[in-house]
PyMOL Python script that loads the backbone (N, CA, C, O; Angstrom):
from pymol import cmd

cmd.read_pdbstr("""\
ATOM      1  N   MET A   1      -0.851  12.411  14.032  1.00  0.00           N
ATOM      2  CA  MET A   1      -1.593  11.699  12.990  1.00  0.00           C
ATOM      3  C   MET A   1      -2.275  10.496  13.640  1.00  0.00           C
ATOM      4  O   MET A   1      -1.644   9.727  14.366  1.00  0.00           O
ATOM      5  N   ASN A   2      -3.567  10.345  13.370  1.00  0.00           N
ATOM      6  CA  ASN A   2      -4.236   9.197  13.988  1.00  0.00           C
ATOM      7  C   ASN A   2      -3.881   7.907  13.252  1.00  0.00           C
ATOM      8  O   ASN A   2      -3.402   7.919  12.118  1.00  0.00           O
ATOM      9  N   ARG A   3      -4.128   6.821  13.927  1.00  0.00           N
ATOM     10  CA  ARG A   3      -3.686   5.497  13.446  1.00  0.00           C
ATOM     11  C   ARG A   3      -4.310   5.114  12.108  1.00  0.00           C
ATOM     12  O   ARG A   3      -3.621   4.570  11.244  1.00  0.00           O
ATOM     13  N   SER A   4      -5.586   5.384  11.922  1.00  0.00           N
ATOM     14  CA  SER A   4      -6.237   4.976  10.669  1.00  0.00           C
ATOM     15  C   SER A   4      -5.683   5.753   9.474  1.00  0.00           C
ATOM     16  O   SER A   4      -5.518   5.193   8.390  1.00  0.00           O
ATOM     17  N   VAL A   5      -5.397   7.035   9.670  1.00  0.00           N
ATOM     18  CA  VAL A   5      -4.807   7.838   8.588  1.00  0.00           C
ATOM     19  C   VAL A   5      -3.415   7.307   8.265  1.00  0.00           C
ATOM     20  O   VAL A   5      -3.043   7.192   7.097  1.00  0.00           O
ATOM     21  N   TYR A   6      -2.646   6.984   9.308  1.00  0.00           N
ATOM     22  CA  TYR A   6      -1.306   6.439   9.116  1.00  0.00           C
ATOM     23  C   TYR A   6      -1.354   5.148   8.294  1.00  0.00           C
ATOM     24  O   TYR A   6      -0.570   4.976   7.360  1.00  0.00           O
ATOM     25  N   PHE A   7      -2.274   4.242   8.641  1.00  0.00           N
ATOM     26  CA  PHE A   7      -2.371   2.983   7.910  1.00  0.00           C
ATOM     27  C   PHE A   7      -2.825   3.202   6.475  1.00  0.00           C
ATOM     28  O   PHE A   7      -2.369   2.520   5.558  1.00  0.00           O
ATOM     29  N   GLU A   8      -3.719   4.148   6.291  1.00  0.00           N
ATOM     30  CA  GLU A   8      -4.180   4.444   4.934  1.00  0.00           C
ATOM     31  C   GLU A   8      -3.007   4.941   4.082  1.00  0.00           C
ATOM     32  O   GLU A   8      -2.860   4.540   2.927  1.00  0.00           O
ATOM     33  N   LEU A   9      -2.180   5.811   4.654  1.00  0.00           N
ATOM     34  CA  LEU A   9      -1.016   6.316   3.927  1.00  0.00           C
ATOM     35  C   LEU A   9       0.000   5.207   3.661  1.00  0.00           C
ATOM     36  O   LEU A   9       0.562   5.117   2.570  1.00  0.00           O
ATOM     37  N   CYS A  10       0.228   4.363   4.668  1.00  0.00           N
ATOM     38  CA  CYS A  10       1.159   3.244   4.489  1.00  0.00           C
ATOM     39  C   CYS A  10       0.651   2.283   3.422  1.00  0.00           C
ATOM     40  O   CYS A  10       1.419   1.797   2.591  1.00  0.00           O
ATOM     41  N   ALA A  11      -0.642   2.017   3.454  1.00  0.00           N
ATOM     42  CA  ALA A  11      -1.217   1.099   2.465  1.00  0.00           C
ATOM     43  C   ALA A  11      -1.073   1.670   1.065  1.00  0.00           C
ATOM     44  O   ALA A  11      -0.753   0.948   0.121  1.00  0.00           O
ATOM     45  N   TYR A  12      -1.310   2.967   0.936  1.00  0.00           N
ATOM     46  CA  TYR A  12      -1.164   3.592  -0.378  1.00  0.00           C
ATOM     47  C   TYR A  12       0.288   3.499  -0.847  1.00  0.00           C
ATOM     48  O   TYR A  12       0.553   3.166  -2.002  1.00  0.00           O
ATOM     49  N   ALA A  13       1.225   3.795   0.054  1.00  0.00           N
ATOM     50  CA  ALA A  13       2.651   3.712  -0.298  1.00  0.00           C
ATOM     51  C   ALA A  13       3.020   2.279  -0.671  1.00  0.00           C
ATOM     52  O   ALA A  13       3.736   2.048  -1.645  1.00  0.00           O
ATOM     53  N   PHE A  14       2.530   1.324   0.108  1.00  0.00           N
ATOM     54  CA  PHE A  14       2.801  -0.085  -0.165  1.00  0.00           C
ATOM     55  C   PHE A  14       2.244  -0.479  -1.526  1.00  0.00           C
ATOM     56  O   PHE A  14       2.894  -1.186  -2.297  1.00  0.00           O
ATOM     57  N   PHE A  15       1.034  -0.014  -1.810  1.00  0.00           N
ATOM     58  CA  PHE A  15       0.391  -0.278  -3.088  1.00  0.00           C
ATOM     59  C   PHE A  15       1.228   0.303  -4.234  1.00  0.00           C
ATOM     60  O   PHE A  15       1.412  -0.351  -5.260  1.00  0.00           O
ATOM     61  N   GLN A  16       1.728   1.517  -4.062  1.00  0.00           N
ATOM     62  CA  GLN A  16       2.543   2.151  -5.098  1.00  0.00           C
ATOM     63  C   GLN A  16       3.850   1.391  -5.307  1.00  0.00           C
ATOM     64  O   GLN A  16       4.302   1.232  -6.441  1.00  0.00           O
ATOM     65  N   VAL A  17       4.454   0.926  -4.225  1.00  0.00           N
ATOM     66  CA  VAL A  17       5.683   0.136  -4.348  1.00  0.00           C
ATOM     67  C   VAL A  17       5.382  -1.151  -5.103  1.00  0.00           C
ATOM     68  O   VAL A  17       6.148  -1.577  -5.967  1.00  0.00           O
ATOM     69  N   TRP A  18       4.256  -1.759  -4.760  1.00  0.00           N
ATOM     70  CA  TRP A  18       3.840  -2.997  -5.414  1.00  0.00           C
ATOM     71  C   TRP A  18       3.702  -2.766  -6.912  1.00  0.00           C
ATOM     72  O   TRP A  18       4.103  -3.612  -7.712  1.00  0.00           O
ATOM     73  N   GLU A  19       3.150  -1.654  -7.285  1.00  0.00           N
ATOM     74  CA  GLU A  19       2.994  -1.299  -8.692  1.00  0.00           C
ATOM     75  C   GLU A  19       4.300  -0.766  -9.297  1.00  0.00           C
ATOM     76  O   GLU A  19       4.416  -0.628 -10.515  1.00  0.00           O
ATOM     77  N   LYS A  20       5.280  -0.469  -8.432  1.00  0.00           N
ATOM     78  CA  LYS A  20       6.605   0.039  -8.829  1.00  0.00           C
ATOM     79  C   LYS A  20       6.503   1.323  -9.653  1.00  0.00           C
ATOM     80  O   LYS A  20       7.112   1.452 -10.715  1.00  0.00           O
ATOM     81  N   ARG A  21       5.718   2.263  -9.134  1.00  0.00           N
ATOM     82  CA  ARG A  21       5.546   3.533  -9.831  1.00  0.00           C
ATOM     83  C   ARG A  21       5.966   4.696  -8.953  1.00  0.00           C
ATOM     84  O   ARG A  21       5.717   4.703  -7.748  1.00  0.00           O
ATOM     85  N   HIS A  22       6.598   5.671  -9.564  1.00  0.00           N
ATOM     86  CA  HIS A  22       6.876   6.962  -8.939  1.00  0.00           C
ATOM     87  C   HIS A  22       7.691   6.869  -7.651  1.00  0.00           C
ATOM     88  O   HIS A  22       7.573   7.740  -6.788  1.00  0.00           O
ATOM     89  N   HIS A  23       8.504   5.848  -7.506  1.00  0.00           N
ATOM     90  CA  HIS A  23       9.327   5.739  -6.314  1.00  0.00           C
ATOM     91  C   HIS A  23      10.754   5.389  -6.709  1.00  0.00           C
ATOM     92  O   HIS A  23      10.993   4.518  -7.545  1.00  0.00           O
ATOM     93  N   SER A  24      11.684   6.081  -6.092  1.00  0.00           N
ATOM     94  CA  SER A  24      13.086   5.747  -6.284  1.00  0.00           C
ATOM     95  C   SER A  24      13.433   4.564  -5.380  1.00  0.00           C
ATOM     96  O   SER A  24      12.655   4.205  -4.497  1.00  0.00           O
ATOM     97  N   LYS A  25      14.575   3.975  -5.599  1.00  0.00           N
ATOM     98  CA  LYS A  25      15.040   2.859  -4.772  1.00  0.00           C
ATOM     99  C   LYS A  25      15.127   3.283  -3.303  1.00  0.00           C
ATOM    100  O   LYS A  25      14.773   2.518  -2.406  1.00  0.00           O
ATOM    101  N   LYS A  26      15.602   4.508  -3.071  1.00  0.00           N
ATOM    102  CA  LYS A  26      15.729   5.012  -1.697  1.00  0.00           C
ATOM    103  C   LYS A  26      14.352   5.129  -1.033  1.00  0.00           C
ATOM    104  O   LYS A  26      14.193   4.759   0.131  1.00  0.00           O
ATOM    105  N   GLU A  27      13.361   5.641  -1.766  1.00  0.00           N
ATOM    106  CA  GLU A  27      12.002   5.761  -1.219  1.00  0.00           C
ATOM    107  C   GLU A  27      11.410   4.387  -0.915  1.00  0.00           C
ATOM    108  O   GLU A  27      10.780   4.196   0.125  1.00  0.00           O
ATOM    109  N   ILE A  28      11.609   3.437  -1.817  1.00  0.00           N
ATOM    110  CA  ILE A  28      11.098   2.079  -1.617  1.00  0.00           C
ATOM    111  C   ILE A  28      11.719   1.460  -0.375  1.00  0.00           C
ATOM    112  O   ILE A  28      11.017   0.841   0.425  1.00  0.00           O
ATOM    113  N   ASN A  29      13.030   1.619  -0.204  1.00  0.00           N
ATOM    114  CA  ASN A  29      13.690   1.070   0.975  1.00  0.00           C
ATOM    115  C   ASN A  29      13.191   1.726   2.253  1.00  0.00           C
ATOM    116  O   ASN A  29      13.048   1.056   3.275  1.00  0.00           O
ATOM    117  N   GLY A  30      12.921   3.037   2.209  1.00  0.00           N
ATOM    118  CA  GLY A  30      12.378   3.732   3.369  1.00  0.00           C
ATOM    119  C   GLY A  30      11.004   3.209   3.745  1.00  0.00           C
ATOM    120  O   GLY A  30      10.708   3.016   4.925  1.00  0.00           O
ATOM    121  N   ILE A  31      10.162   2.978   2.738  1.00  0.00           N
ATOM    122  CA  ILE A  31       8.820   2.439   2.982  1.00  0.00           C
ATOM    123  C   ILE A  31       8.920   1.017   3.529  1.00  0.00           C
ATOM    124  O   ILE A  31       8.203   0.661   4.464  1.00  0.00           O
ATOM    125  N   LYS A  32       9.799   0.209   2.954  1.00  0.00           N
ATOM    126  CA  LYS A  32       9.985  -1.157   3.445  1.00  0.00           C
ATOM    127  C   LYS A  32      10.429  -1.146   4.908  1.00  0.00           C
ATOM    128  O   LYS A  32       9.981  -1.974   5.701  1.00  0.00           O
ATOM    129  N   GLN A  33      11.308  -0.206   5.264  1.00  0.00           N
ATOM    130  CA  GLN A  33      11.784  -0.098   6.645  1.00  0.00           C
ATOM    131  C   GLN A  33      10.640   0.263   7.584  1.00  0.00           C
ATOM    132  O   GLN A  33      10.525  -0.303   8.671  1.00  0.00           O
ATOM    133  N   GLN A  34       9.788   1.211   7.166  1.00  0.00           N
ATOM    134  CA  GLN A  34       8.631   1.588   7.991  1.00  0.00           C
ATOM    135  C   GLN A  34       7.694   0.404   8.185  1.00  0.00           C
ATOM    136  O   GLN A  34       7.182   0.184   9.283  1.00  0.00           O
ATOM    137  N   ILE A  35       7.474  -0.347   7.134  1.00  0.00           N
ATOM    138  CA  ILE A  35       6.601  -1.520   7.214  1.00  0.00           C
ATOM    139  C   ILE A  35       7.213  -2.570   8.145  1.00  0.00           C
ATOM    140  O   ILE A  35       6.500  -3.201   8.925  1.00  0.00           O
ATOM    141  N   ALA A  36       8.527  -2.755   8.061  1.00  0.00           N
ATOM    142  CA  ALA A  36       9.217  -3.741   8.897  1.00  0.00           C
ATOM    143  C   ALA A  36       9.108  -3.402  10.383  1.00  0.00           C
ATOM    144  O   ALA A  36       9.148  -4.296  11.228  1.00  0.00           O
ATOM    145  N   GLU A  37       8.972  -2.119  10.701  1.00  0.00           N
ATOM    146  CA  GLU A  37       8.890  -1.704  12.098  1.00  0.00           C
ATOM    147  C   GLU A  37       7.494  -1.908  12.690  1.00  0.00           C
ATOM    148  O   GLU A  37       7.317  -1.797  13.903  1.00  0.00           O
ATOM    149  N   LEU A  38       6.510  -2.203  11.851  1.00  0.00           N
ATOM    150  CA  LEU A  38       5.151  -2.432  12.354  1.00  0.00           C
ATOM    151  C   LEU A  38       5.053  -3.809  13.014  1.00  0.00           C
ATOM    152  O   LEU A  38       5.835  -4.710  12.713  1.00  0.00           O
ATOM    153  N   SER A  39       4.091  -3.954  13.909  1.00  0.00           N
ATOM    154  CA  SER A  39       3.851  -5.261  14.518  1.00  0.00           C
ATOM    155  C   SER A  39       3.282  -6.209  13.463  1.00  0.00           C
ATOM    156  O   SER A  39       2.833  -5.779  12.400  1.00  0.00           O
ATOM    157  N   LYS A  40       3.307  -7.493  13.772  1.00  0.00           N
ATOM    158  CA  LYS A  40       2.806  -8.490  12.816  1.00  0.00           C
ATOM    159  C   LYS A  40       1.336  -8.234  12.485  1.00  0.00           C
ATOM    160  O   LYS A  40       0.945  -8.310  11.320  1.00  0.00           O
ATOM    161  N   GLN A  41       0.522  -7.932  13.493  1.00  0.00           N
ATOM    162  CA  GLN A  41      -0.900  -7.669  13.276  1.00  0.00           C
ATOM    163  C   GLN A  41      -1.085  -6.440  12.392  1.00  0.00           C
ATOM    164  O   GLN A  41      -1.941  -6.434  11.507  1.00  0.00           O
ATOM    165  N   ASP A  42      -0.288  -5.403  12.630  1.00  0.00           N
ATOM    166  CA  ASP A  42      -0.395  -4.185  11.830  1.00  0.00           C
ATOM    167  C   ASP A  42       0.036  -4.411  10.386  1.00  0.00           C
ATOM    168  O   ASP A  42      -0.528  -3.810   9.471  1.00  0.00           O
ATOM    169  N   ARG A  43       1.036  -5.275  10.170  1.00  0.00           N
ATOM    170  CA  ARG A  43       1.456  -5.594   8.799  1.00  0.00           C
ATOM    171  C   ARG A  43       0.346  -6.323   8.054  1.00  0.00           C
ATOM    172  O   ARG A  43       0.124  -6.071   6.869  1.00  0.00           O
ATOM    173  N   PHE A  44      -0.354  -7.227   8.740  1.00  0.00           N
ATOM    174  CA  PHE A  44      -1.481  -7.911   8.101  1.00  0.00           C
ATOM    175  C   PHE A  44      -2.584  -6.923   7.741  1.00  0.00           C
ATOM    176  O   PHE A  44      -3.188  -7.017   6.672  1.00  0.00           O
ATOM    177  N   LEU A  45      -2.843  -5.975   8.642  1.00  0.00           N
ATOM    178  CA  LEU A  45      -3.840  -4.950   8.359  1.00  0.00           C
ATOM    179  C   LEU A  45      -3.422  -4.119   7.150  1.00  0.00           C
ATOM    180  O   LEU A  45      -4.242  -3.829   6.279  1.00  0.00           O
ATOM    181  N   LEU A  46      -2.168  -3.742   7.100  1.00  0.00           N
ATOM    182  CA  LEU A  46      -1.633  -2.972   5.981  1.00  0.00           C
ATOM    183  C   LEU A  46      -1.777  -3.745   4.672  1.00  0.00           C
ATOM    184  O   LEU A  46      -2.193  -3.186   3.658  1.00  0.00           O
ATOM    185  N   LEU A  47      -1.435  -5.017   4.698  1.00  0.00           N
ATOM    186  CA  LEU A  47      -1.558  -5.847   3.499  1.00  0.00           C
ATOM    187  C   LEU A  47      -3.013  -5.942   3.050  1.00  0.00           C
ATOM    188  O   LEU A  47      -3.307  -5.904   1.855  1.00  0.00           O
ATOM    189  N   ASP A  48      -3.922  -6.068   4.021  1.00  0.00           N
ATOM    190  CA  ASP A  48      -5.351  -6.140   3.707  1.00  0.00           C
ATOM    191  C   ASP A  48      -5.826  -4.860   3.021  1.00  0.00           C
ATOM    192  O   ASP A  48      -6.555  -4.918   2.031  1.00  0.00           O
ATOM    193  N   ILE A  49      -5.414  -3.704   3.546  1.00  0.00           N
ATOM    194  CA  ILE A  49      -5.797  -2.421   2.946  1.00  0.00           C
ATOM    195  C   ILE A  49      -5.225  -2.304   1.536  1.00  0.00           C
ATOM    196  O   ILE A  49      -5.926  -1.915   0.602  1.00  0.00           O
ATOM    197  N   ALA A  50      -3.944  -2.645   1.393  1.00  0.00           N
ATOM    198  CA  ALA A  50      -3.289  -2.548   0.081  1.00  0.00           C
ATOM    199  C   ALA A  50      -3.951  -3.481  -0.928  1.00  0.00           C
ATOM    200  O   ALA A  50      -4.156  -3.107  -2.083  1.00  0.00           O
ATOM    201  N   ALA A  51      -4.286  -4.695  -0.492  1.00  0.00           N
ATOM    202  CA  ALA A  51      -4.924  -5.648  -1.394  1.00  0.00           C
ATOM    203  C   ALA A  51      -6.299  -5.144  -1.837  1.00  0.00           C
ATOM    204  O   ALA A  51      -6.665  -5.273  -3.005  1.00  0.00           O
ATOM    205  N   SER A  52      -7.059  -4.567  -0.897  1.00  0.00           N
ATOM    206  CA  SER A  52      -8.381  -4.060  -1.275  1.00  0.00           C
ATOM    207  C   SER A  52      -8.254  -2.912  -2.272  1.00  0.00           C
ATOM    208  O   SER A  52      -9.070  -2.794  -3.186  1.00  0.00           O
ATOM    209  N   LYS A  53      -7.232  -2.061  -2.105  1.00  0.00           N
ATOM    210  CA  LYS A  53      -7.003  -0.973  -3.060  1.00  0.00           C
ATOM    211  C   LYS A  53      -6.637  -1.550  -4.436  1.00  0.00           C
ATOM    212  O   LYS A  53      -7.099  -1.059  -5.466  1.00  0.00           O
ATOM    213  N   TRP A  54      -5.813  -2.585  -4.437  1.00  0.00           N
ATOM    214  CA  TRP A  54      -5.378  -3.196  -5.686  1.00  0.00           C
ATOM    215  C   TRP A  54      -6.583  -3.791  -6.426  1.00  0.00           C
ATOM    216  O   TRP A  54      -6.738  -3.591  -7.631  1.00  0.00           O
ATOM    217  N   PHE A  55      -7.438  -4.526  -5.693  1.00  0.00           N
ATOM    218  CA  PHE A  55      -8.611  -5.134  -6.324  1.00  0.00           C
ATOM    219  C   PHE A  55      -9.590  -4.076  -6.803  1.00  0.00           C
ATOM    220  O   PHE A  55     -10.194  -4.223  -7.865  1.00  0.00           O
ATOM    221  N   ARG A  56      -9.752  -3.004  -6.021  1.00  0.00           N
ATOM    222  CA  ARG A  56     -10.647  -1.910  -6.424  1.00  0.00           C
ATOM    223  C   ARG A  56     -10.153  -1.285  -7.730  1.00  0.00           C
ATOM    224  O   ARG A  56     -10.950  -0.987  -8.620  1.00  0.00           O
ATOM    225  N   LYS A  57      -8.852  -1.091  -7.840  1.00  0.00           N
ATOM    226  CA  LYS A  57      -8.275  -0.510  -9.054  1.00  0.00           C
ATOM    227  C   LYS A  57      -8.497  -1.448 -10.243  1.00  0.00           C
ATOM    228  O   LYS A  57      -8.852  -1.003 -11.335  1.00  0.00           O
ATOM    229  N   ARG A  58      -8.286  -2.740 -10.024  1.00  0.00           N
ATOM    230  CA  ARG A  58      -8.474  -3.716 -11.106  1.00  0.00           C
ATOM    231  C   ARG A  58      -9.930  -3.751 -11.569  1.00  0.00           C
ATOM    232  O   ARG A  58     -10.202  -3.852 -12.765  1.00  0.00           O
ATOM    233  N   LYS A  59     -10.867  -3.667 -10.618  1.00  0.00           N
ATOM    234  CA  LYS A  59     -12.286  -3.650 -10.980  1.00  0.00           C
ATOM    235  C   LYS A  59     -12.605  -2.458 -11.863  1.00  0.00           C
ATOM    236  O   LYS A  59     -13.317  -2.590 -12.859  1.00  0.00           O
ATOM    237  N   LEU A  60     -12.083  -1.297 -11.502  1.00  0.00           N
ATOM    238  CA  LEU A  60     -12.316  -0.088 -12.296  1.00  0.00           C
ATOM    239  C   LEU A  60     -11.740  -0.243 -13.702  1.00  0.00           C
ATOM    240  O   LEU A  60     -12.371   0.149 -14.683  1.00  0.00           O
ATOM    241  N   GLN A  61     -10.536  -0.818 -13.796  1.00  0.00           N
ATOM    242  CA  GLN A  61      -9.918  -1.012 -15.105  1.00  0.00           C
ATOM    243  C   GLN A  61     -10.729  -1.994 -15.942  1.00  0.00           C
ATOM    244  O   GLN A  61     -10.878  -1.806 -17.149  1.00  0.00           O
ATOM    245  N   ASP A  62     -11.256  -3.043 -15.307  1.00  0.00           N
ATOM    246  CA  ASP A  62     -12.074  -4.022 -16.033  1.00  0.00           C
ATOM    247  C   ASP A  62     -13.342  -3.375 -16.573  1.00  0.00           C
ATOM    248  O   ASP A  62     -13.744  -3.637 -17.706  1.00  0.00           O
ATOM    249  N   LYS A  63     -13.975  -2.526 -15.757  1.00  0.00           N
ATOM    250  CA  LYS A  63     -15.205  -1.850 -16.190  1.00  0.00           C
ATOM    251  C   LYS A  63     -14.929  -0.911 -17.358  1.00  0.00           C
ATOM    252  O   LYS A  63     -15.731  -0.823 -18.288  1.00  0.00           O
ATOM    253  N   ARG A  64     -13.813  -0.221 -17.315  1.00  0.00           N
ATOM    254  CA  ARG A  64     -13.468   0.704 -18.406  1.00  0.00           C
ATOM    255  C   ARG A  64     -13.114  -0.047 -19.678  1.00  0.00           C
ATOM    256  O   ARG A  64     -13.366   0.433 -20.783  1.00  0.00           O
ATOM    257  N   GLY A  65     -12.528  -1.228 -19.518  1.00  0.00           N
ATOM    258  CA  GLY A  65     -12.090  -2.015 -20.668  1.00  0.00           C
ATOM    259  C   GLY A  65     -13.224  -2.672 -21.424  1.00  0.00           C
ATOM    260  O   GLY A  65     -13.058  -3.051 -22.583  1.00  0.00           O
ATOM    261  N   LYS A  66     -14.388  -2.814 -20.778  1.00  0.00           N
ATOM    262  CA  LYS A  66     -15.524  -3.507 -21.422  1.00  0.00           C
ATOM    263  C   LYS A  66     -16.302  -2.603 -22.328  1.00  0.00           C
ATOM    264  O   LYS A  66     -17.280  -3.034 -22.939  1.00  0.00           O
TER     265      LYS A  66
END
""", "prot")
cmd.dss("prot")
cmd.show_as("cartoon", "prot")
cmd.util.cbc("prot")
cmd.orient("prot")
């Protein structure tokens, strides 16, 4: 798996954990462990991807709500 695909998947998982949807406690802990094993720079990149996904989702919800 190439690095960008891996980060995209991690960001999506992180985003889902943040939203606390469709994950058991065991799955959340597994994702947290994977994130903890990343370097500091990679964690910042992951957070950036997750944040952009979160804002994109909020923008879509705002547009639908108007």
